[in-house]
Each structure stands twice: as structure tokens, then as C-alpha cells.
All heavy atoms as TSV, in Angstrom:
chain	resi	resn	atom	element	x	y	z
A	1	MET	N	N	67.770	59.587	178.685
A	1	MET	CA	C	66.823	58.843	177.864
A	1	MET	C	C	67.544	58.149	176.706
A	1	MET	O	O	67.294	56.992	176.442
A	1	MET	CB	C	65.751	59.808	177.364
A	1	MET	CG	C	64.716	59.175	176.516
A	1	MET	SD	S	63.606	58.202	177.528
A	1	MET	CE	C	62.389	57.779	176.364
A	2	LYS	N	N	68.427	58.889	176.023
A	2	LYS	CA	C	69.158	58.304	174.909
A	2	LYS	C	C	70.038	57.153	175.379
A	2	LYS	O	O	70.170	56.157	174.688
A	2	LYS	CB	C	70.031	59.350	174.227
A	2	LYS	CG	C	69.391	60.054	173.093
A	2	LYS	CD	C	70.418	60.926	172.413
A	2	LYS	CE	C	69.862	61.505	171.146
A	2	LYS	NZ	N	70.799	62.357	170.466
A	3	LYS	N	N	70.615	57.324	176.553
A	3	LYS	CA	C	71.500	56.291	177.084
A	3	LYS	C	C	70.722	55.004	177.337
A	3	LYS	O	O	71.208	53.909	177.052
A	3	LYS	CB	C	72.157	56.783	178.371
A	3	LYS	CG	C	73.227	55.883	178.888
A	3	LYS	CD	C	73.901	56.495	180.096
A	3	LYS	CE	C	75.027	55.603	180.588
A	3	LYS	NZ	N	75.713	56.176	181.743
A	4	ARG	N	N	69.498	55.112	177.845
A	4	ARG	CA	C	68.663	53.931	178.081
A	4	ARG	C	C	68.322	53.220	176.786
A	4	ARG	O	O	68.340	51.991	176.718
A	4	ARG	CB	C	67.369	54.328	178.772
A	4	ARG	CG	C	67.476	54.366	180.241
A	4	ARG	CD	C	66.102	54.460	180.830
A	4	ARG	NE	N	66.156	55.376	181.946
A	4	ARG	CZ	C	65.127	55.926	182.519
A	4	ARG	NH1	N	63.924	55.682	182.057
A	4	ARG	NH2	N	65.262	56.728	183.536
A	5	ILE	N	N	68.003	53.983	175.763
A	5	ILE	CA	C	67.648	53.390	174.469
A	5	ILE	C	C	68.845	52.667	173.886
A	5	ILE	O	O	68.727	51.538	173.404
A	5	ILE	CB	C	67.120	54.472	173.503
A	5	ILE	CG1	C	65.781	55.000	174.006
A	5	ILE	CG2	C	66.972	53.908	172.094
A	5	ILE	CD1	C	65.267	56.186	173.241
A	6	ILE	N	N	69.996	53.297	173.931
A	6	ILE	CA	C	71.202	52.679	173.385
A	6	ILE	C	C	71.556	51.418	174.161
A	6	ILE	O	O	71.883	50.383	173.569
A	6	ILE	CB	C	72.373	53.685	173.390
A	6	ILE	CG1	C	72.095	54.794	172.372
A	6	ILE	CG2	C	73.689	52.996	173.081
A	6	ILE	CD1	C	73.056	55.942	172.432
A	7	LEU	N	N	71.475	51.465	175.479
A	7	LEU	CA	C	71.764	50.273	176.280
A	7	LEU	C	C	70.747	49.163	176.033
A	7	LEU	O	O	71.108	47.988	175.983
A	7	LEU	CB	C	71.810	50.632	177.766
A	7	LEU	CG	C	73.027	51.439	178.216
A	7	LEU	CD1	C	72.886	51.844	179.680
A	7	LEU	CD2	C	74.296	50.639	178.014
A	8	SER	N	N	69.493	49.525	175.847
A	8	SER	CA	C	68.465	48.523	175.556
A	8	SER	C	C	68.717	47.852	174.217
A	8	SER	O	O	68.613	46.629	174.096
A	8	SER	CB	C	67.083	49.161	175.553
A	8	SER	OG	O	66.784	49.675	176.816
A	9	LEU	N	N	69.036	48.639	173.203
A	9	LEU	CA	C	69.324	48.063	171.893
A	9	LEU	C	C	70.572	47.185	171.936
A	9	LEU	O	O	70.617	46.128	171.305
A	9	LEU	CB	C	69.482	49.172	170.854
A	9	LEU	CG	C	68.202	49.895	170.485
A	9	LEU	CD1	C	68.503	51.050	169.541
A	9	LEU	CD2	C	67.213	48.945	169.857
A	10	PHE	N	N	71.571	47.613	172.683
A	10	PHE	CA	C	72.788	46.813	172.831
A	10	PHE	C	C	72.464	45.479	173.497
A	10	PHE	O	O	72.944	44.426	173.076
A	10	PHE	CB	C	73.835	47.591	173.639
A	10	PHE	CG	C	75.128	46.866	173.804
A	10	PHE	CD1	C	75.966	46.670	172.725
A	10	PHE	CD2	C	75.503	46.362	175.036
A	10	PHE	CE1	C	77.162	45.995	172.863
A	10	PHE	CE2	C	76.694	45.683	175.198
A	10	PHE	CZ	C	77.531	45.497	174.103
A	11	PHE	N	N	71.626	45.495	174.522
A	11	PHE	CA	C	71.218	44.266	175.202
A	11	PHE	C	C	70.454	43.347	174.258
A	11	PHE	O	O	70.669	42.135	174.242
A	11	PHE	CB	C	70.370	44.598	176.428
A	11	PHE	CG	C	69.868	43.389	177.152
A	11	PHE	CD1	C	70.730	42.618	177.904
A	11	PHE	CD2	C	68.544	43.017	177.068
A	11	PHE	CE1	C	70.272	41.489	178.563
A	11	PHE	CE2	C	68.078	41.900	177.722
A	11	PHE	CZ	C	68.951	41.134	178.471
A	12	ILE	N	N	69.559	43.906	173.457
A	12	ILE	CA	C	68.789	43.105	172.504
A	12	ILE	C	C	69.714	42.454	171.491
A	12	ILE	O	O	69.565	41.274	171.168
A	12	ILE	CB	C	67.718	43.971	171.804
A	12	ILE	CG1	C	66.612	44.332	172.790
A	12	ILE	CG2	C	67.127	43.254	170.602
A	12	ILE	CD1	C	65.636	45.351	172.268
A	13	LEU	N	N	70.678	43.214	170.986
A	13	LEU	CA	C	71.611	42.648	170.016
A	13	LEU	C	C	72.481	41.569	170.638
A	13	LEU	O	O	72.842	40.602	169.977
A	13	LEU	CB	C	72.467	43.756	169.410
A	13	LEU	CG	C	71.716	44.731	168.511
A	13	LEU	CD1	C	72.642	45.855	168.062
A	13	LEU	CD2	C	71.144	44.012	167.311
A	14	LEU	N	N	72.828	41.712	171.897
A	14	LEU	CA	C	73.625	40.688	172.566
A	14	LEU	C	C	72.834	39.399	172.776
A	14	LEU	O	O	73.392	38.303	172.677
A	14	LEU	CB	C	74.118	41.194	173.924
A	14	LEU	CG	C	75.397	41.999	173.919
A	14	LEU	CD1	C	75.710	42.503	175.317
A	14	LEU	CD2	C	76.551	41.177	173.405
A	15	THR	N	N	71.562	39.519	173.064
A	15	THR	CA	C	70.766	38.331	173.347
A	15	THR	C	C	70.288	37.606	172.098
A	15	THR	O	O	69.766	36.495	172.193
A	15	THR	CB	C	69.544	38.682	174.213
A	15	THR	OG1	O	68.779	39.662	173.548
A	15	THR	CG2	C	69.969	39.154	175.584
A	16	THR	N	N	70.471	38.183	170.926
A	16	THR	CA	C	70.031	37.507	169.701
A	16	THR	C	C	70.850	36.264	169.411
A	16	THR	O	O	70.407	35.406	168.657
A	16	THR	CB	C	70.097	38.450	168.488
A	16	THR	OG1	O	71.414	38.961	168.363
A	16	THR	CG2	C	69.114	39.569	168.614
A	17	VAL	N	N	72.009	36.158	170.007
A	17	VAL	CA	C	72.842	34.976	169.794
A	17	VAL	C	C	72.108	33.716	170.238
A	17	VAL	O	O	72.253	32.653	169.642
A	17	VAL	CB	C	74.184	35.131	170.541
A	17	VAL	CG1	C	75.004	33.872	170.455
A	17	VAL	CG2	C	74.954	36.303	169.980
A	18	THR	N	N	71.296	33.819	171.253
A	18	THR	CA	C	70.564	32.651	171.750
A	18	THR	C	C	69.450	32.223	170.813
A	18	THR	O	O	68.940	31.113	170.936
A	18	THR	CB	C	69.966	32.928	173.136
A	18	THR	OG1	O	69.068	34.020	173.039
A	18	THR	CG2	C	71.053	33.235	174.143
A	19	LEU	N	N	69.070	33.068	169.878
A	19	LEU	CA	C	67.984	32.733	168.964
A	19	LEU	C	C	68.447	32.064	167.682
A	19	LEU	O	O	67.628	31.608	166.899
A	19	LEU	CB	C	67.189	33.997	168.612
A	19	LEU	CG	C	66.523	34.692	169.788
A	19	LEU	CD1	C	65.878	35.974	169.323
A	19	LEU	CD2	C	65.518	33.794	170.455
A	20	PHE	N	N	69.752	32.010	167.459
A	20	PHE	CA	C	70.272	31.373	166.259
A	20	PHE	C	C	70.156	29.855	166.370
A	20	PHE	O	O	70.128	29.298	167.463
A	20	PHE	CB	C	71.723	31.759	166.008
A	20	PHE	CG	C	71.901	33.199	165.632
A	20	PHE	CD1	C	72.887	33.955	166.231
A	20	PHE	CD2	C	71.098	33.804	164.691
A	20	PHE	CE1	C	73.061	35.270	165.889
A	20	PHE	CE2	C	71.262	35.119	164.343
A	20	PHE	CZ	C	72.249	35.860	164.948
A	21	ALA	N	N	70.103	29.186	165.252
A	21	ALA	CA	C	70.029	27.732	165.230
A	21	ALA	C	C	71.353	27.161	165.722
A	21	ALA	O	O	72.393	27.368	165.124
A	21	ALA	CB	C	69.740	27.249	163.818
A	22	GLN	N	N	71.311	26.452	166.828
A	22	GLN	CA	C	72.513	25.895	167.425
A	22	GLN	C	C	72.247	24.466	167.874
A	22	GLN	O	O	71.125	24.047	168.028
A	22	GLN	CB	C	72.948	26.710	168.641
A	22	GLN	CG	C	73.265	28.138	168.314
A	22	GLN	CD	C	73.478	28.965	169.571
A	22	GLN	OE1	O	73.282	28.487	170.671
A	22	GLN	NE2	N	73.881	30.192	169.405
A	23	GLY	N	N	73.316	23.751	168.137
A	23	GLY	CA	C	73.189	22.429	168.727
A	23	GLY	C	C	72.810	21.362	167.724
A	23	GLY	O	O	73.094	21.452	166.534
A	24	ALA	N	N	72.158	20.330	168.208
A	24	ALA	CA	C	71.805	19.163	167.395
A	24	ALA	C	C	70.476	19.377	166.672
A	24	ALA	O	O	69.559	18.563	166.762
A	24	ALA	CB	C	71.747	17.937	168.276
A	25	LEU	N	N	70.362	20.458	165.972
A	25	LEU	CA	C	69.158	20.742	165.196
A	25	LEU	C	C	69.384	20.351	163.741
A	25	LEU	O	O	70.522	20.272	163.285
A	25	LEU	CB	C	68.797	22.221	165.292
A	25	LEU	CG	C	68.366	22.710	166.672
A	25	LEU	CD1	C	68.216	24.214	166.666
A	25	LEU	CD2	C	67.080	22.065	167.109
A	26	PRO	N	N	68.342	20.139	162.985
A	26	PRO	CA	C	68.518	19.753	161.581
A	26	PRO	C	C	69.033	20.885	160.703
A	26	PRO	O	O	69.282	20.676	159.538
A	26	PRO	CB	C	67.108	19.342	161.151
A	26	PRO	CG	C	66.203	20.065	162.085
A	26	PRO	CD	C	66.939	20.164	163.385
A	27	CYS	N	N	69.224	22.067	161.238
A	27	CYS	CA	C	69.646	23.190	160.398
A	27	CYS	C	C	71.006	23.744	160.843
A	27	CYS	O	O	71.209	24.949	160.825
A	27	CYS	CB	C	68.589	24.277	160.395
A	27	CYS	SG	S	68.095	24.791	162.035
A	28	ASN	N	N	71.921	22.909	161.238
A	28	ASN	CA	C	73.244	23.376	161.642
A	28	ASN	C	C	74.025	23.997	160.487
A	28	ASN	O	O	74.768	24.942	160.669
A	28	ASN	CB	C	74.060	22.233	162.246
A	28	ASN	CG	C	73.637	21.917	163.656
A	28	ASN	OD1	O	73.081	22.765	164.333
A	28	ASN	ND2	N	73.874	20.699	164.082
A	29	ASP	N	N	73.861	23.457	159.284
A	29	ASP	CA	C	74.612	23.979	158.139
A	29	ASP	C	C	73.837	24.992	157.328
A	29	ASP	O	O	74.272	25.422	156.275
A	29	ASP	CB	C	75.048	22.825	157.237
A	29	ASP	CG	C	76.045	21.913	157.927
A	29	ASP	OD1	O	76.784	22.409	158.801
A	29	ASP	OD2	O	76.077	20.708	157.598
A	30	GLY	N	N	72.709	25.376	157.761
A	30	GLY	CA	C	71.911	26.351	157.035
A	30	GLY	C	C	70.499	26.349	157.573
A	30	GLY	O	O	70.182	25.685	158.547
A	31	ASP	N	N	69.646	27.060	156.930
A	31	ASP	CA	C	68.259	27.140	157.358
A	31	ASP	C	C	67.352	26.933	156.155
A	31	ASP	O	O	66.759	27.869	155.635
A	31	ASP	CB	C	68.000	28.491	158.012
A	31	ASP	CG	C	66.684	28.516	158.758
A	31	ASP	OD1	O	66.033	27.461	158.847
A	31	ASP	OD2	O	66.323	29.584	159.258
A	32	PRO	N	N	67.229	25.695	155.686
A	32	PRO	CA	C	66.384	25.445	154.508
A	32	PRO	C	C	64.909	25.619	154.841
A	32	PRO	O	O	64.492	25.494	155.985
A	32	PRO	CB	C	66.697	23.989	154.168
A	32	PRO	CG	C	67.140	23.391	155.454
A	32	PRO	CD	C	67.834	24.490	156.206
A	33	ASP	N	N	64.135	25.923	153.843
A	33	ASP	CA	C	62.691	26.081	154.040
A	33	ASP	C	C	62.068	24.750	154.419
A	33	ASP	O	O	62.475	23.696	153.968
A	33	ASP	CB	C	62.033	26.617	152.779
A	33	ASP	CG	C	62.469	28.033	152.472
A	33	ASP	OD1	O	62.770	28.789	153.416
A	33	ASP	OD2	O	62.492	28.385	151.283
A	34	GLY	N	N	61.062	24.796	155.233
A	34	GLY	CA	C	60.343	23.590	155.605
A	34	GLY	C	C	60.920	22.868	156.808
A	34	GLY	O	O	60.445	21.807	157.174
A	35	VAL	N	N	61.946	23.414	157.432
A	35	VAL	CA	C	62.548	22.790	158.612
A	35	VAL	C	C	62.195	23.639	159.825
A	35	VAL	O	O	62.242	24.858	159.775
A	35	VAL	CB	C	64.084	22.690	158.453
A	35	VAL	CG1	C	64.693	22.074	159.690
A	35	VAL	CG2	C	64.429	21.870	157.226
A	36	SER	N	N	61.835	22.985	160.899
A	36	SER	CA	C	61.462	23.733	162.105
A	36	SER	C	C	62.711	24.179	162.860
A	36	SER	O	O	63.213	23.487	163.731
A	36	SER	CB	C	60.575	22.881	163.002
A	36	SER	OG	O	61.257	21.686	163.340
A	37	CYS	N	N	63.231	25.321	162.492
A	37	CYS	CA	C	64.425	25.892	163.108
A	37	CYS	C	C	64.037	27.129	163.916
A	37	CYS	O	O	62.966	27.696	163.703
A	37	CYS	CB	C	65.427	26.308	162.038
A	37	CYS	SG	S	66.127	24.915	161.159
A	38	PRO	N	N	64.896	27.578	164.821
A	38	PRO	CA	C	64.620	28.830	165.540
A	38	PRO	C	C	64.525	30.012	164.579
A	38	PRO	O	O	64.872	29.905	163.408
A	38	PRO	CB	C	65.816	28.989	166.466
A	38	PRO	CG	C	66.358	27.623	166.610
A	38	PRO	CD	C	66.094	26.936	165.305
A	39	ILE	N	N	64.071	31.112	165.106
A	39	ILE	CA	C	63.849	32.311	164.304
A	39	ILE	C	C	65.138	32.747	163.595
A	39	ILE	O	O	66.227	32.631	164.127
A	39	ILE	CB	C	63.285	33.429	165.195
A	39	ILE	CG1	C	62.748	34.563	164.366
A	39	ILE	CG2	C	64.312	33.918	166.169
A	39	ILE	CD1	C	61.878	35.509	165.161
A	40	ASP	N	N	65.012	33.206	162.380
A	40	ASP	CA	C	66.168	33.648	161.591
A	40	ASP	C	C	66.665	35.005	162.054
A	40	ASP	O	O	65.915	35.804	162.605
A	40	ASP	CB	C	65.804	33.743	160.120
A	40	ASP	CG	C	65.557	32.394	159.494
A	40	ASP	OD1	O	66.212	31.417	159.903
A	40	ASP	OD2	O	64.719	32.327	158.595
A	41	SER	N	N	67.912	35.277	161.783
A	41	SER	CA	C	68.501	36.545	162.207
A	41	SER	C	C	67.897	37.733	161.456
A	41	SER	O	O	67.795	38.822	162.011
A	41	SER	CB	C	70.013	36.522	162.028
A	41	SER	OG	O	70.342	36.270	160.684
A	42	TRP	N	N	67.470	37.543	160.208
A	42	TRP	CA	C	66.911	38.675	159.462
A	42	TRP	C	C	65.590	39.124	160.062
A	42	TRP	O	O	65.229	40.295	159.979
A	42	TRP	CB	C	66.768	38.354	157.980
A	42	TRP	CG	C	65.754	37.305	157.672
A	42	TRP	CD1	C	65.963	35.965	157.559
A	42	TRP	CD2	C	64.350	37.505	157.434
A	42	TRP	NE1	N	64.786	35.321	157.281
A	42	TRP	CE2	C	63.778	36.235	157.187
A	42	TRP	CE3	C	63.531	38.621	157.406
A	42	TRP	CZ2	C	62.433	36.070	156.925
A	42	TRP	CZ3	C	62.179	38.450	157.143
A	42	TRP	CH2	C	61.653	37.191	156.902
A	43	VAL	N	N	64.854	38.210	160.684
A	43	VAL	CA	C	63.599	38.581	161.328
A	43	VAL	C	C	63.884	39.452	162.552
A	43	VAL	O	O	63.185	40.429	162.815
A	43	VAL	CB	C	62.797	37.320	161.719
A	43	VAL	CG1	C	61.559	37.697	162.501
A	43	VAL	CG2	C	62.444	36.513	160.497
A	44	ILE	N	N	64.937	39.099	163.276
A	44	ILE	CA	C	65.337	39.886	164.442
A	44	ILE	C	C	65.756	41.287	164.010
A	44	ILE	O	O	65.342	42.280	164.607
A	44	ILE	CB	C	66.482	39.190	165.204
A	44	ILE	CG1	C	66.015	37.847	165.735
A	44	ILE	CG2	C	66.998	40.062	166.333
A	44	ILE	CD1	C	67.128	36.967	166.210
A	45	LEU	N	N	66.560	41.371	162.965
A	45	LEU	CA	C	67.002	42.676	162.470
A	45	LEU	C	C	65.822	43.509	161.974
A	45	LEU	O	O	65.777	44.722	162.185
A	45	LEU	CB	C	68.043	42.503	161.368
A	45	LEU	CG	C	69.370	41.913	161.810
A	45	LEU	CD1	C	70.285	41.702	160.608
A	45	LEU	CD2	C	70.041	42.803	162.834
A	46	PHE	N	N	64.861	42.878	161.332
A	46	PHE	CA	C	63.675	43.577	160.868
A	46	PHE	C	C	62.879	44.135	162.049
A	46	PHE	O	O	62.433	45.289	162.017
A	46	PHE	CB	C	62.802	42.626	160.034
A	46	PHE	CG	C	61.548	43.248	159.523
A	46	PHE	CD1	C	61.589	44.162	158.484
A	46	PHE	CD2	C	60.325	42.933	160.073
A	46	PHE	CE1	C	60.428	44.753	158.004
A	46	PHE	CE2	C	59.155	43.505	159.610
A	46	PHE	CZ	C	59.207	44.413	158.568
A	47	ALA	N	N	62.728	43.342	163.087
A	47	ALA	CA	C	61.980	43.796	164.269
A	47	ALA	C	C	62.699	44.939	164.977
A	47	ALA	O	O	62.070	45.916	165.398
A	47	ALA	CB	C	61.770	42.627	165.231
A	48	VAL	N	N	64.021	44.849	165.113
A	48	VAL	CA	C	64.792	45.925	165.744
A	48	VAL	C	C	64.718	47.196	164.905
A	48	VAL	O	O	64.546	48.296	165.431
A	48	VAL	CB	C	66.256	45.488	165.983
A	48	VAL	CG1	C	67.120	46.655	166.395
A	48	VAL	CG2	C	66.321	44.396	167.028
A	49	GLY	N	N	64.807	47.055	163.588
A	49	GLY	CA	C	64.686	48.211	162.702
A	49	GLY	C	C	63.328	48.874	162.811
A	49	GLY	O	O	63.216	50.104	162.864
A	50	ALA	N	N	62.273	48.068	162.872
A	50	ALA	CA	C	60.927	48.619	163.027
A	50	ALA	C	C	60.776	49.328	164.366
A	50	ALA	O	O	60.150	50.390	164.449
A	50	ALA	CB	C	59.892	47.505	162.898
A	51	LEU	N	N	61.374	48.779	165.409
A	51	LEU	CA	C	61.329	49.407	166.725
A	51	LEU	C	C	62.045	50.753	166.724
A	51	LEU	O	O	61.540	51.738	167.266
A	51	LEU	CB	C	61.953	48.479	167.770
A	51	LEU	CG	C	62.000	49.012	169.189
A	51	LEU	CD1	C	60.595	49.130	169.750
A	51	LEU	CD2	C	62.845	48.102	170.050
A	52	ILE	N	N	63.198	50.816	166.089
A	52	ILE	CA	C	63.959	52.065	166.022
A	52	ILE	C	C	63.194	53.121	165.233
A	52	ILE	O	O	63.073	54.274	165.670
A	52	ILE	CB	C	65.354	51.823	165.411
A	52	ILE	CG1	C	66.207	51.004	166.378
A	52	ILE	CG2	C	66.045	53.138	165.073
A	52	ILE	CD1	C	67.502	50.519	165.772
A	53	ILE	N	N	62.663	52.746	164.084
A	53	ILE	CA	C	61.923	53.700	163.254
A	53	ILE	C	C	60.678	54.204	163.982
A	53	ILE	O	O	60.374	55.401	163.966
A	53	ILE	CB	C	61.559	53.053	161.905
A	53	ILE	CG1	C	62.827	52.864	161.075
A	53	ILE	CG2	C	60.540	53.888	161.149
A	53	ILE	CD1	C	62.634	52.046	159.829
A	54	THR	N	N	59.965	53.310	164.659
A	54	THR	CA	C	58.775	53.703	165.406
A	54	THR	C	C	59.121	54.643	166.548
A	54	THR	O	O	58.438	55.650	166.782
A	54	THR	CB	C	58.056	52.465	165.958
A	54	THR	OG1	O	57.746	51.593	164.869
A	54	THR	CG2	C	56.794	52.839	166.683
A	55	THR	N	N	60.199	54.336	167.266
A	55	THR	CA	C	60.622	55.184	168.369
A	55	THR	C	C	60.995	56.576	167.878
A	55	THR	O	O	60.606	57.582	168.490
A	55	THR	CB	C	61.814	54.547	169.105
A	55	THR	OG1	O	61.445	53.232	169.520
A	55	THR	CG2	C	62.222	55.367	170.306
A	56	LEU	N	N	61.754	56.651	166.802
A	56	LEU	CA	C	62.129	57.957	166.253
A	56	LEU	C	C	60.904	58.746	165.784
A	56	LEU	O	O	60.806	59.952	166.019
A	56	LEU	CB	C	63.114	57.781	165.104
A	56	LEU	CG	C	64.514	57.322	165.491
A	56	LEU	CD1	C	65.344	57.038	164.244
A	56	LEU	CD2	C	65.195	58.357	166.361
A	57	TYR	N	N	59.963	58.067	165.144
A	57	TYR	CA	C	58.752	58.730	164.668
A	57	TYR	C	C	57.946	59.310	165.831
A	57	TYR	O	O	57.522	60.468	165.791
A	57	TYR	CB	C	57.910	57.743	163.860
A	57	TYR	CG	C	56.555	58.287	163.481
A	57	TYR	CD1	C	56.424	59.195	162.435
A	57	TYR	CD2	C	55.417	57.905	164.165
A	57	TYR	CE1	C	55.190	59.702	162.088
A	57	TYR	CE2	C	54.177	58.401	163.832
A	57	TYR	CZ	C	54.066	59.299	162.788
A	57	TYR	OH	O	52.841	59.798	162.461
A	58	LEU	N	N	57.747	58.492	166.866
A	58	LEU	CA	C	56.964	58.968	168.009
A	58	LEU	C	C	57.685	60.079	168.770
A	58	LEU	O	O	57.050	61.013	169.263
A	58	LEU	CB	C	56.644	57.796	168.935
A	58	LEU	CG	C	55.677	56.763	168.369
A	58	LEU	CD1	C	55.545	55.584	169.314
A	58	LEU	CD2	C	54.332	57.386	168.077
A	59	HIS	N	N	59.006	59.994	168.840
A	59	HIS	CA	C	59.772	61.044	169.518
A	59	HIS	C	C	59.665	62.370	168.765
A	59	HIS	O	O	59.442	63.425	169.370
A	59	HIS	CB	C	61.232	60.616	169.643
A	59	HIS	CG	C	62.095	61.618	170.321
A	59	HIS	ND1	N	61.958	61.929	171.662
A	59	HIS	CD2	C	63.102	62.391	169.855
A	59	HIS	CE1	C	62.844	62.845	171.973
A	59	HIS	NE2	N	63.559	63.142	170.903
A	60	ARG	N	N	59.786	62.319	167.454
A	60	ARG	CA	C	59.663	63.541	166.644
A	60	ARG	C	C	58.240	64.101	166.726
A	60	ARG	O	O	58.048	65.317	166.762
A	60	ARG	CB	C	60.035	63.260	165.201
A	60	ARG	CG	C	61.512	63.029	165.021
A	60	ARG	CD	C	61.867	62.718	163.602
A	60	ARG	NE	N	63.286	62.398	163.482
A	60	ARG	CZ	C	63.821	61.734	162.491
A	60	ARG	NH1	N	63.066	61.300	161.497
A	60	ARG	NH2	N	65.105	61.489	162.470
A	61	LYS	N	N	57.252	63.226	166.744
A	61	LYS	CA	C	55.860	63.672	166.850
A	61	LYS	C	C	55.615	64.348	168.195
A	61	LYS	O	O	54.927	65.363	168.271
A	61	LYS	CB	C	54.943	62.468	166.684
A	61	LYS	CG	C	53.505	62.817	166.556
A	61	LYS	CD	C	52.685	61.573	166.238
A	61	LYS	CE	C	51.228	61.942	166.105
A	61	LYS	NZ	N	50.407	60.762	165.795
A	62	LYS	N	N	56.213	63.817	169.250
A	62	LYS	CA	C	56.077	64.402	170.575
A	62	LYS	C	C	56.752	65.774	170.637
A	62	LYS	O	O	56.219	66.714	171.225
A	62	LYS	CB	C	56.686	63.466	171.611
A	62	LYS	CG	C	56.530	63.930	173.038
A	62	LYS	CD	C	57.130	62.906	173.986
A	62	LYS	CE	C	57.046	63.365	175.405
A	62	LYS	NZ	N	57.664	62.400	176.345
A	63	LEU	N	N	57.926	65.896	170.026
A	63	LEU	CA	C	58.617	67.185	169.994
A	63	LEU	C	C	57.825	68.212	169.208
A	63	LEU	O	O	57.770	69.387	169.592
A	63	LEU	CB	C	60.010	67.020	169.388
A	63	LEU	CG	C	61.041	66.310	170.266
A	63	LEU	CD1	C	62.364	66.171	169.492
A	63	LEU	CD2	C	61.271	67.057	171.551
A	64	ALA	N	N	57.219	67.799	168.117
A	64	ALA	CA	C	56.421	68.730	167.304
A	64	ALA	C	C	55.160	69.178	168.061
A	64	ALA	O	O	54.720	70.316	167.896
A	64	ALA	CB	C	56.039	68.066	165.979
A	65	ALA	N	N	54.607	68.306	168.862
A	65	ALA	CA	C	53.405	68.662	169.624
A	65	ALA	C	C	53.707	69.657	170.733
A	65	ALA	O	O	52.839	70.444	171.115
A	65	ALA	CB	C	52.777	67.398	170.212
A	66	ARG	N	N	54.923	69.640	171.245
A	66	ARG	CA	C	55.304	70.581	172.307
A	66	ARG	C	C	55.434	72.008	171.804
A	66	ARG	O	O	55.243	72.943	172.540
A	66	ARG	CB	C	56.630	70.163	172.922
A	66	ARG	CG	C	56.534	68.965	173.817
A	66	ARG	CD	C	57.846	68.702	174.463
A	66	ARG	NE	N	57.808	67.506	175.292
A	66	ARG	CZ	C	58.839	67.010	175.911
A	66	ARG	NH1	N	60.021	67.564	175.806
A	66	ARG	NH2	N	58.708	65.915	176.642
A	67	GLN	N	N	55.761	72.173	170.546
A	67	GLN	CA	C	55.996	73.515	169.994
A	67	GLN	C	C	54.745	74.177	169.638
A	67	GLN	O	O	53.796	74.425	169.658
A	67	GLN	CB	C	56.876	73.445	168.756
A	67	GLN	CG	C	58.242	72.961	169.081
A	67	GLN	CD	C	59.085	72.786	167.820
A	67	GLN	OE1	O	58.635	73.004	166.714
A	67	GLN	NE2	N	60.328	72.403	167.997
């Protein structure tokens, strides 16, 4: 189970490269407010962090219910 979670998180982190602003977009040198750019990296990190915290919480709750 742990191996699946670690591999899933590794895959998610690898695929975030495709979400960065790339190519002939107006935000090649940065991501100013008001420009329609792809999702920022901090949003991805926030979502992954929330997923990890939620998973740990539910896992601990499940272990406590078994006892």
C-alpha cells in the first residue's frame, strides 16, 4: 500500500512539468496577475499537500477504529 502511494505521488510530481507556463505564452518570463496562464506550481503543491494530509488523517482514523 505504501509503495503505491509513493509511486502515485512520484508520478504526480513528474507530470506537473506539463502544467507550467511554457511555449509562446504571454507569461514566459513570469506569471503576472491578470494574464491567462496555466496553473501555478504553488497551487499544485498545495493540492498535493492537502492530499497527503487527508490520506494520513483517514489512515490514522481507520487504524484507530480497528482497535
